[in-house]
C-alpha positions in Angstrom: 278.0 244.1 112.2 278.8 245.9 115.5 275.9 247.8 116.8 276.9 250.9 118.8 274.3 252.4 121.1 275.1 255.9 122.2 273.1 257.0 125.3 273.3 260.6 126.4 271.8 262.6 129.2 272.2 266.2 130.3 269.6 266.9 132.9 268.2 270.4 133.3 269.8 270.9 136.7 273.3 270.0 135.7 276.0 271.9 133.8 275.6 272.0 130.0 277.8 269.5 128.1 278.7 269.4 124.4 277.1 265.9 124.0 275.7 266.6 120.5 279.2 267.5 119.3 280.6 264.2 120.7 277.9 262.2 118.9 278.6 264.1 115.7 282.3 263.4 115.9 281.7 259.7 116.5 279.4 259.5 113.5 281.8 261.3 111.3 284.7 259.2 112.4 282.9 256.0 111.4 281.3 257.5 108.3 284.7 258.2 106.6 286.1 254.7 107.4 286.4 252.2 104.6 284.8 249.7 107.0 281.8 251.9 107.8 279.4 249.2 106.6 280.5 247.0 109.5 279.0 249.4 112.1 275.5 250.7 112.9 275.2 253.7 115.2 272.0 254.2 117.2 271.6 257.4 119.3 269.2 258.0 122.2 269.3 261.3 124.0 267.7 262.7 127.2 267.8 259.1 128.5 265.6 258.4 131.5 266.1 255.7 134.0 263.2 253.6 132.6 264.7 253.9 129.1 267.8 251.9 129.9 266.3 248.4 129.9 264.0 249.3 127.0 266.9 250.5 124.8 269.2 247.7 125.6 266.5 245.1 125.0 265.2 246.7 121.8 268.5 247.6 120.1 270.7 244.6 121.3 273.9 246.6 121.1 277.5 245.2 120.9 278.9 248.5 122.3 277.2 250.8 124.8 278.5 254.4 125.0 277.3 256.7 127.7 277.9 260.4 127.5 276.9 262.6 130.4 277.5 263.4 134.1 278.9 261.0 136.7 279.0 261.4 140.5 281.4 258.8 141.7 280.0 256.6 144.4 276.5 258.1 143.8 276.3 256.7 140.3 275.5 258.1 136.8 273.1 260.9 136.2 270.1 260.2 133.9 266.9 262.1 133.7 263.5 261.7 135.4 260.2 262.3 133.6 260.6 266.1 134.2 264.1 266.2 132.7 265.8 266.7 136.1 268.6 264.5 137.4 268.0 261.0 138.6 271.0 259.0 139.8 271.3 255.3 138.9 273.4 253.5 141.5 276.5 251.5 140.8 274.9 248.2 142.0 271.8 248.7 139.9 273.9 249.3 136.7 276.0 246.2 137.4 272.9 244.0 137.9 271.4 245.5 134.7 274.4 244.6 132.5 274.6 241.2 134.0 271.4 240.5 132.1 273.0 241.6 128.8 276.5 240.0 129.1 275.9 237.6 126.3 275.5 240.4 123.7 277.4 243.5 125.0 281.2 243.3 124.4 282.2 246.8 125.5 280.9 249.7 127.6 282.3 253.2 127.5 281.3 255.5 130.3 282.4 259.0 129.1 281.5 260.7 132.4 283.4 262.0 135.4 284.3 259.7 138.2 282.8 256.7 136.5 285.6 254.2 137.2 283.7 252.8 140.2 280.8 251.9 137.9 283.2 250.5 135.4 284.7 248.2 138.0 281.3 246.9 139.1 280.0 246.4 135.6 283.3 244.6 134.6 282.2 241.7 136.8 279.8 240.9 133.9 281.1 242.7 130.8 284.6 241.9 129.4 285.6 245.5 128.5 284.5 248.6 130.4 286.1 252.1 130.2 285.5 254.7 132.9 287.1 257.9 134.2 289.1 258.0 137.4 288.4 261.7 138.0 286.7 264.7 136.3 287.1 265.0 132.6 286.4 268.0 130.5 284.3 268.1 127.3 287.3 268.5 125.0 289.2 265.6 126.5 286.1 263.4 126.5 285.4 264.2 122.8 289.0 263.6 121.8 289.0 260.3 123.6 285.9 259.2 121.7 287.3 260.2 118.3 290.5 258.2 119.0 288.6 255.2 120.3 286.3 254.9 117.3 289.1 255.7 114.8 290.9 252.6 116.0 287.7 250.6 116.1 286.9 251.5 112.5 290.4 250.3 111.6 289.6 246.9 113.0 291.8 247.2 116.1 290.9 245.4 119.4 289.3 247.2 122.3 292.5 247.7 124.2 294.1 249.3 121.2 291.0 251.5 120.8 291.4 252.6 124.5 295.1 253.5 124.0 294.3 255.4 120.8 291.7 257.4 122.7 294.2 258.3 125.4 296.8 259.2 122.8 294.3 261.5 121.0 294.0 263.4 124.3 297.7 263.6 124.8 298.4 264.8 121.2 296.3 267.8 121.9 298.4 268.7 124.9 295.5 268.1 127.3 296.7 266.8 130.7 293.8 264.4 131.1 295.2 261.6 129.0 295.5 259.4 132.1 291.9 259.9 133.2 290.3 257.1 131.1 290.8 253.7 132.7 290.1 250.3 131.2 288.9 247.1 132.8 289.4 244.3 130.3 289.7 240.5 130.0 289.9 238.1 127.2 286.9 235.9 126.5 287.3 232.3 127.3 287.5 231.2 123.7 290.4 233.5 123.2 292.5 231.9 125.9 295.0 229.1 125.6 295.5 228.7 129.3 292.9 228.7 132.2 294.0 232.1 133.2 295.6 234.5 130.7 294.1 238.0 131.1 294.9 241.2 129.3 296.2 243.4 132.1 294.3 246.5 132.9 296.1 249.8 132.4 296.9 251.2 135.9 299.5 253.8 135.2 299.6 257.3 136.6 296.4 258.2 138.6 297.6 261.8 138.3 295.5 264.8 139.4 295.2 267.2 136.5 293.7 270.6 136.1 290.5 270.3 134.1 290.8 272.0 130.7 288.5 272.3 127.8 285.0 273.4 129.1 282.6 271.8 131.5 283.6 268.6 133.3 281.3 265.6 133.3 280.7 265.4 137.1 277.9 266.3 139.4 278.1 266.8 143.2 275.7 265.1 145.7 275.1 266.9 148.8 295.2 229.6 162.1 293.0 226.5 161.0 289.9 225.7 159.1 287.1 223.3 160.1 284.7 221.6 157.8 287.0 220.9 154.9 286.0 217.9 152.8 287.6 214.6 151.8 285.7 212.6 149.2 285.6 208.8 149.0 283.5 206.5 146.9 283.1 205.2 143.3 282.0 207.1 140.2 278.3 206.9 141.2 278.4 207.9 144.8 280.3 210.4 146.9 280.7 210.3 150.6 281.9 213.6 152.1 283.6 213.5 155.5 284.4 216.8 157.1 287.5 217.1 159.2 289.9 219.7 160.7 292.5 220.9 158.1 295.6 222.7 159.1 296.6 225.6 156.9 300.1 226.2 155.7 302.1 229.4 156.5 300.8 232.2 154.2 304.4 232.9 153.0 304.8 229.3 151.8 301.8 229.6 149.4 302.4 230.1 145.6 299.1 231.9 145.2 299.4 232.1 141.4 299.8 228.3 141.1 296.9 227.7 143.5 294.6 230.0 141.6 295.6 228.4 138.3 294.8 225.0 139.7 291.4 226.1 141.0 290.6 227.7 137.7 291.5 224.6 135.8 289.5 222.2 138.0 286.4 224.4 138.1 286.8 225.2 134.3 285.9 221.5 133.6 282.5 221.7 135.2 279.4 221.9 133.1 277.5 225.0 134.0 275.3 227.7 132.5 277.2 230.2 134.7 280.6 229.5 132.9 280.9 233.1 131.8 280.4 234.4 135.3 282.9 232.0 136.7 285.5 233.0 134.1 284.9 236.6 134.8 285.5 236.1 138.5 288.8 234.3 138.0 289.9 237.0 135.5 289.2 239.6 138.2 291.2 237.7 140.7 294.1 237.4 138.3 293.9 241.1 137.4 294.3 242.0 141.1 297.2 239.5 141.5 299.0 241.2 138.6 299.3 244.4 140.7 302.6 245.1 142.5 300.7 245.0 145.8 297.5 243.0 145.3 294.6 243.6 147.6 293.8 240.2 149.2 290.3 241.1 149.9 289.7 241.9 146.2 291.1 238.5 145.3 288.9 236.8 148.0 285.8 238.6 146.8 286.4 237.4 143.2 287.1 233.8 144.3 283.9 233.9 146.5 281.9 234.8 143.3 283.5 232.0 141.3 282.9 229.4 143.9 279.3 230.6 144.5 278.5 229.8 140.8 280.6 226.7 140.6 278.8 225.1 143.6 275.6 225.1 141.5 277.3 223.2 138.7 276.7 219.6 138.0 279.7 217.6 139.2 280.9 220.1 141.8 280.6 217.6 144.6 282.7 215.1 142.7 285.4 217.8 142.2 285.6 218.7 145.9 288.5 216.4 146.7 290.6 218.1 144.0 289.5 221.6 145.0 290.1 221.1 148.7 294.0 221.2 148.9 294.2 224.2 146.6 291.5 226.1 148.3 293.0 225.4 151.8 296.3 227.0 150.6 294.5 229.9 149.0 292.6 230.6 152.2 295.9 230.5 154.1 297.3 233.2 151.8 294.1 235.3 151.9 294.1 235.4 155.7 291.5 235.1 158.5 288.8 237.1 156.8 288.5 234.4 154.1 288.2 231.2 156.2 284.5 231.4 155.3 285.4 230.1 151.8 285.5 226.6 153.3 281.7 226.6 153.2 281.8 225.8 149.5 283.3 222.4 150.4 280.2 221.5 152.5 
């Protein structure tokens, strides 16, 4: 059974949203489904900051759905003990969901400008939906209806996302491109070391907001120290020496990333999920027409940070070194620091 936790917040000092209507439509959508017994809906309203950890721990949801106001870089708007707005930062949300990544499959942030939070949370959760700009009540509700209609029919999360967008478009509302998905396949669903589901990145269009209040709030060369391993199966002697980097244009970055993922994927570690997520994020960025090298570097930095703690990492250094050297060459001077993982 998939347990859906719907969290809503509409603080006193923010514009009034039709959150009750959204919850009602979601419940009705699942109630009329032949598969309704496969879902349990739990609703919590007027959610305060302190409630977040309590509700997630107590209910153990598969899907978390947030309805309310977003404020872009400032975070999501919950309530304080007086019912007024209290913002929760993007970093704090990402750290929170890191603790629940083994149980939560999907998070839907039905709030304006919540794509930044979705991106951060996606480091830990396989599927996160956020909004790249303001979204009105009507569009937000239609998206939810479409999403859960597909979910009730047994479709995967990416299909649910597309159905949500289509439901907005069918109404002639120009906000169908506002929802954005961050998604990866779980490791057990992959046949290759890296084989992600691509995020939808089409048309970041600026649309007029129609259909009531919107869900936003405003707040005033060369590398040194690379390693060569020698020794038998019981010992490893690591000698550091100067390594010349190839020309960036000569590097097949896809092949090097695949090789790193395959080598590190064989390590025994309790951080396997975090490593997989980091490589998926790097791959997602590479799939773009003009990938941001710093984004790829940041994802690889995360993967290596967790991999270095794994049993057997030292023994794998000799295999990692040539691929990491080429990857660093492609990434550029800002990422020479990655060589520290070979120490």
